[in-house]
C-alpha positions, 0 to 999 in steps of 0.5 A: 899238275892241274888244280883240282878245279880244272881236273874235277867237274860236277862236284857235289858236297856229301858231308861237311865235317869238323876237319874236312869236307867230302865231295862226289866229283867227276875225274875228267881225265879218267872219266870216272866218279871219285870221292874227294876229301879236302882238309878245311883251310883254317885247319890246314895250318894246324900241324896236328890236324895236318898230321892226322889227315896225312896219316889217313892218306898214308894208311889208305894209300898202302892198301889195295884190296877189293873189300877196302875203298881204294885211294887214287891220289894224295896231294896238296892243291894250291887253292884248296890245300891238302886233299885225297881222291878215293874210289867212289862206291855206288850204293849205301852204307850198312847203317842205312841198309839195316834201318831200311830192311830191319836186318840182313838175311843169314846169307848176307850176314855171312858175306858181310862177315867174310868181307869185313874180316878179310878187310881187317886182316889186310889192315892189320897186316900193314900195321893199321888198326881201324878203331872205328868199325861201325855200319856207317863206315861199311859201304854196300855196293849195288852188286852186293859186295861190302867195302870198309872205309874211313880211316880217319881214326886208323892208327899206324903202329909206327906213327908219332904221337899226336895231340888231343885230336887222337882222343877220338877213339871210336864210337861208344856202342862199338867200343871194346870193353878194354878201351872203355877202361882206358886201355890201348887199342889192338887188333882184338878191339877191332874184332869186338867192333866187328862182332857188334856190327855182325850182331846188329846186321843179324838182328837189326839192333845194337846190343850196347846202344844207349842215349847216354854216353856213360850208359852205353859204355856201361853196357859195353863193359857189363851187359851180355847181348841177347844171344837167342836173337841169333837163333834164326841164323841156323845150326849149319853156320859158324856165325853165332859162334863167331859173333859170340867169341868176338864179343867176349868182354876180355880181349884175351878170349877173342881171336888173336887176329882177323885171320883166326876169325876167318878160319872160324867163319869158314869152319876150320879149326875152332879158335880156343880162347887163351886163358884169362887171368884169374885176377879181377879186371878193373871195372873203373876207368880213370877220369882222364880216360873218361874225358877222352871218351867224352871228347870223341862222343859228345857229337855222336850223342848230340843228335839224341838229346832228350826233349822235356816231353817226348812226342808219341803217336797212337797206332791204328787197330791191327787186326780188327779184333784187337782194339787199339786207340787211334787218331784218324785225322793223322794216322793212316790204316796199316794196310795203306802203309808203304814201308819203302818210304823209310830210307833213312841214311845216317850221316857219317861220323858225328851225325850217325844217330837220329835226333829223337830222344827216348824217355821212359814211358813212365815219365810221360804216361800215366798207366795202370799197374799191371804185371805181365806173366808168362804163366798164370793159374787156370782161373786166370787163364780164362780171363787172359789172352795171347798177343803175338807182337812184331814190328818193322823195323825192330823196336824196343817194347814196353808194355804197361811199364814193363821192359820186354826187350826188342822185336821179334820177342820170340814168344807171344805175350800173355796179358789180362783182358782189358786195356794195356799201354804199349810203347815202341822205341826205335832210334830212327823213329820218335816214340810211338804209343798205343792203348790196346784193348785185348778181348781175344788171342791176337796177332799185331804186326806194326810198320813204324814207317806208317806213323811218321812223315819223312823229310828230305832236305837239300841245302845250297851251299850248306848250313846247320839244320834245326828241327823244332829248335833242336839242332840236327847237324850240318848239311848234307844230312845224308838221311831222311828225318822222321817226324810225327803228324802235326806242326813242325818248323825247319830252320837252316843257318849259315855263318855268313848267309841269311837264315831261312825257316819253314813251318809245315803240317806233317802227315803220317805215311808221307814223304816231303822234300824241302830245298834251302838256297841260302844264297837266295834266302829261300826254303821251300817245297821241292817240286817233283821235276826239280833236280836235287 
């Protein structure tokens, strides 16, 4: 058989992970685009990593289903080592779609649920647990179909035990509670992750996501999602019931299989949860289990390390009757905002989360002591006003130091006349701060993309990317960076090539493109006519 270099042309690096590199390439023999995954040469001799790579190949090779990414070939190239050639899916990840659109329509969520559950049903029928179901591993084709991918954590029921590399047991915010307690994975733990994905697709937010690993695991084990956010799905669908039952904390209360979940979704006989043991389930997991989880999640949270002081951006007034402090030199009018500029594509695996740390507003802003109360006395009503607040995409709201939940809030706020301090947080944006002066009943609709500059970076051949001295990850990032107006510095490093660096002044509401060519020691603006 011909070497890969002779069979595949137009190879383009998509991701450079810890164990393997992924490329888009053209199969010259079959005249089609393919997805190529190659194990790094320095890992090819590691028997454990090699076994993990081959296990992924075996898992994928056994499957042929329209909702699963197909594998075309598994082999070993004399020059490049072990490889897999898979189906190339034209489109975007579900993670990118959620960030760009905020949330999916109920009809799209139902289609997603059907595709995801049917894909899991096929996996489970072949004795395979996915173990890393999340939006980054679901591809949205341009024709609207969904495909589940990335079997790097897939566990064959008859596979031999591997070493510490199997300690990566999933992404914390999608991890089933029993896994957070050190229990073994099961079909029901995959269904829990599917429930998180469907909740996130329906609402635009992950109910368990936190910057801290331990806090995310605590939320998975203890926190109930805000079920009222599913009300917009309507009463003529089984989606809310399906999502709720998949997110049961006790695994025995979830559907026994993905097939059972499909029956529930299609309106068949409702699943009746098995009786849960009366004895209290352990809420403390061992130190050993915690260590394993940390191994699999350190890189996941590396992109959201806390800065000493978070940057905040002031929002311009919307509407004119509501006074909101602003910086006219850096922030555009909301009417001029173009939300289509926000096209953040989270990178696979360890780069899925954006870089911005979120500190509590009270740690960095001095605020007057105020209380937000839904009901006031008649005398107080005369000096208070209604504020309807919404954002695109969603954001967590803090008003005068009070955590109010995520948009859409569901009901207007009742606030006293005068100045209030608002903080908006979304993982894809830096914290955004505003001072609102309320003098009458008002409605405020904010588009977060108007208050940042988006940065697109391409790197040849590849490198580690730093923004303002904070590491973002290895290129290609597969997402746009979002920065506040002001001065910023990009730096790209490589183990053997010269470091390149660029400082620029960011302008809100704009997208800027940089191209780094480490072979020529260049990092510069990319012109509109220059190829990617």
